[in-house]
C-alpha positions in Angstrom: -0.2 0.2 -0.5 1.2 3.3 -1.1 0.4 6.8 0.1 0.0 9.8 -2.4 -0.4 13.3 -1.1 -2.4 15.7 -3.4 0.5 17.8 -3.3 3.0 15.9 -4.7 1.6 14.7 -7.7 4.8 14.1 -9.4 5.0 10.9 -7.7 1.6 9.6 -9.4 3.3 8.1 -12.5 6.2 6.6 -9.6 3.8 5.1 -7.7 2.0 3.5 -11.2 5.2 2.2 -12.2 5.8 -0.2 -9.0 3.1 -1.9 -10.7 1.3 -2.8 -7.3 -2.7 -3.2 -7.2 -4.8 -3.7 -10.7 -1.9 -3.5 -12.7 0.3 -0.5 -14.1 -2.2 1.2 -16.1 -5.2 0.4 -13.1 -3.4 1.8 -10.5 -2.0 4.5 -12.8 -4.9 5.7 -14.2 -6.8 5.5 -10.5 -4.3 7.8 -9.1 -4.7 10.2 -11.8 -8.2 10.0 -11.1 -8.2 10.3 -7.4 -5.9 13.1 -7.8 -8.2 14.7 -10.1 -11.4 14.6 -8.3 -9.7 15.9 -4.8 -8.2 18.7 -6.0 -11.5 19.9 -8.0 -13.5 19.8 -4.6 -14.7 23.0 -4.1 -13.5 24.4 -0.6 -10.0 22.1 -1.0 -7.2 25.0 -0.1 -4.4 25.8 1.6 -5.0 25.4 4.9 -6.4 21.6 4.5 -4.1 18.7 3.5 -5.4 15.4 1.8 -3.9 12.8 0.9 -4.5 9.0 -0.1 -3.5 5.5 -0.4 -3.8 2.7 -2.9 -4.2 -1.3 -2.0 -5.6 -2.8 -5.2 -9.2 -1.2 -5.8 -8.9 0.7 -2.2 -8.8 3.9 -1.3 -7.7 5.2 2.2 -8.3 8.8 2.3 -5.9 10.6 5.1 -5.2 14.0 6.1 -6.4 17.0 7.9 -9.2 19.0 6.8 -11.0 22.5 8.1 -14.6 22.0 7.1 -16.5 18.5 7.9 -18.7 18.9 4.8 -14.5 18.9 2.5 -14.1 15.3 4.1 -17.7 13.6 3.1 -17.3 15.8 -0.4 -14.0 13.7 -0.6 -15.3 10.4 0.0 -18.5 10.9 -2.0 -16.3 12.4 -4.9 -14.1 9.2 -4.7 -16.5 6.7 -4.3 -18.5 7.3 -7.7 -14.4 6.7 -9.1 -15.1 3.6 -11.9 -12.4 1.1 -10.8 -12.6 2.2 -6.9 -14.7 -1.0 -5.2 -14.3 0.3 -1.5 -12.8 3.7 0.4 -11.9 4.3 4.2 -12.4 7.7 5.2 -9.7 8.5 8.2 -9.4 12.4 7.1 -9.9 14.3 10.3 -11.7 16.9 11.0 -9.5 19.9 12.8 -11.7 21.6 15.6 -13.1 25.0 15.5 -10.9 27.5 17.4 -10.9 31.2 16.5 -7.0 30.9 17.7 -6.0 28.1 15.3 -7.9 30.4 12.4 -5.8 33.6 13.7 -2.8 31.5 13.2 -3.7 30.0 9.5 -3.9 33.4 8.5 -0.8 35.1 10.1 1.0 31.6 8.9 0.1 32.4 5.2 0.9 35.7 5.4 4.5 35.2 6.7 5.1 32.3 4.1 3.6 33.9 1.2 4.6 37.3 2.0 8.4 36.4 1.7 9.8 37.2 -1.8 10.8 33.8 -2.0 7.8 31.8 -1.2 5.4 34.6 -3.1 5.5 32.4 -5.8 4.1 29.8 -4.2 0.5 31.8 -3.7 -0.4 32.0 -7.3 -2.2 28.9 -7.8 -5.7 28.2 -6.7 -4.1 25.6 -4.4 -1.1 26.7 -3.1 1.5 23.5 -2.8 2.6 24.7 0.5 0.2 23.3 2.8 -0.6 25.2 6.5 -2.4 22.8 8.9 -2.6 24.4 12.7 -4.4 22.0 15.6 -4.4 23.9 19.1 -1.7 26.3 18.3 0.9 23.3 16.5 1.4 24.1 12.8 2.6 21.6 10.6 3.6 22.7 7.0 2.7 19.9 4.4 3.3 19.5 0.7 6.2 20.4 -1.9 8.4 23.7 -2.4 11.3 23.9 -5.3 14.3 23.8 -2.9 16.1 23.2 0.4 16.1 26.9 0.9 12.6 27.4 0.4 11.6 25.0 2.6 13.6 26.4 5.6 12.4 29.8 5.2 9.2 29.0 5.4 9.5 26.8 8.8 11.8 30.1 9.7 8.8 31.9 9.2 6.1 30.0 10.2 8.2 29.9 13.9 8.1 33.7 13.8 4.6 33.8 14.1 2.7 35.0 17.5 0.8 32.2 19.4 2.2 29.0 17.5 3.2 26.5 19.9 5.2 24.1 17.8 6.1 23.9 13.8 6.7 20.6 12.1 8.5 21.1 8.6 7.0 18.4 6.5 7.6 20.2 3.2 10.1 18.1 0.9 11.7 20.3 -1.9 11.7 18.3 -5.8 13.9 19.2 -8.8 10.4 20.1 -11.6 11.0 17.6 -14.6 12.0 18.9 -17.4 9.4 18.4 -20.7 10.8 17.1 -24.2 
């Protein structure tokens, strides 16, 4: 069973190439379809983190969301994908908290307001996801280099009210298209 974080879409091809589950082509199709459907959810944004794993034709949804409806919406769209036989929804709904909301906004401003990181804010769903739970911040997603990863962590650590920062950002070199 492999896990795919939506912000790591570049890894989807690698999962399919490993030939696990319903065959390489079926696996690749499922990865592509599930990724597409989750990314197209109307309220999926920078303060949510969705990932999934495939085990044959079974999809396990994981991650954290700020809206309970996003959890059920994710499950509903994946259930409708041809070839998916079972969906296990392990998505965590983050607790409602005015302080966490303030930290989310301040962390987003600190990260995306930095000149080196501003480029990441220009997408509909930025590749950096800011997860806040009870004052603890976790950064998930992909950046272009180790420097951007470090800057994002420093910026998040400087936000007032943050108890801790876990920097799970990964960096990958973009593939060159021929």
